[in-house]
N, C-alpha and C positions, 0 to 999 in steps of 0.2 A: 146248545139250545136248551132253554129252560121250559119252553112250551112248544107245542107243534106250530108249524107255519107252512103255508103252501101258497102257490101262485102259479102263474103260467110257466110251466117248465120246471118246477121244483116242488118238492114236498119234504119237509124236515120234521123229525120226531124228537120229543124231549130226550135229552142226553146225547143227541147226535152232535158230532164235531163237524162244523162246516167251515171251509176255507174260502174267505171272501177278501177282495181288495180292501185296503185300510179304511177308506172313507165309508164304504158300504157296511163294513163290519162295525164301525163306530155307530152307525144309524141303528143297526139291529141290537147292539149291546146297550140296552137301556136299563138292565137289571131286572126286567120283567120278562122280556122275550128271550134274551140271550145275555151271556157274559163274554167279555173280551178276554181272550187268552193269547198271549204273545208266544210265538214259537222260537224264542231266542235260545241259543245253545247254552246249557248250563256251564258255569265256569268250572274249568278243570284245573286241578293243582299242577304246578310246574313239576317237571321230572325231578326226582331226588338228585341232589348234587353228588357227583362222583368224588370219591376220595382222591386227594392229590397224590401223585406218584413222584418219588424222588429218584435220582440216578443211583445206580448201584455203586457201591464202594469198590474200588479197584483192589484186587486181592494180591497184587504183586506178581501175578503170572504174566509172562510175556505173550503178546498176541501171536497167534499161529501164523507161521510163514510157510510157503510152499517152495520146494526146491525142485526144479524140473531139469531133467537131462534128456539129451537126444538119443 
């Protein structure tokens, strides 16, 4: 609100933020009584790309095997 406004069931002071439905907000937002402020979410940057991982080189070692006896 840029100026105070009051009526049946409401009273607004200068500097107060008032949440109204779109059409009603547009009527009040004439640049004298109020300014229209949209509450859209700010754009957030995408997450940083992860570095690509490559497979490990085989070292020539044999895979571990288990030997079981009864």
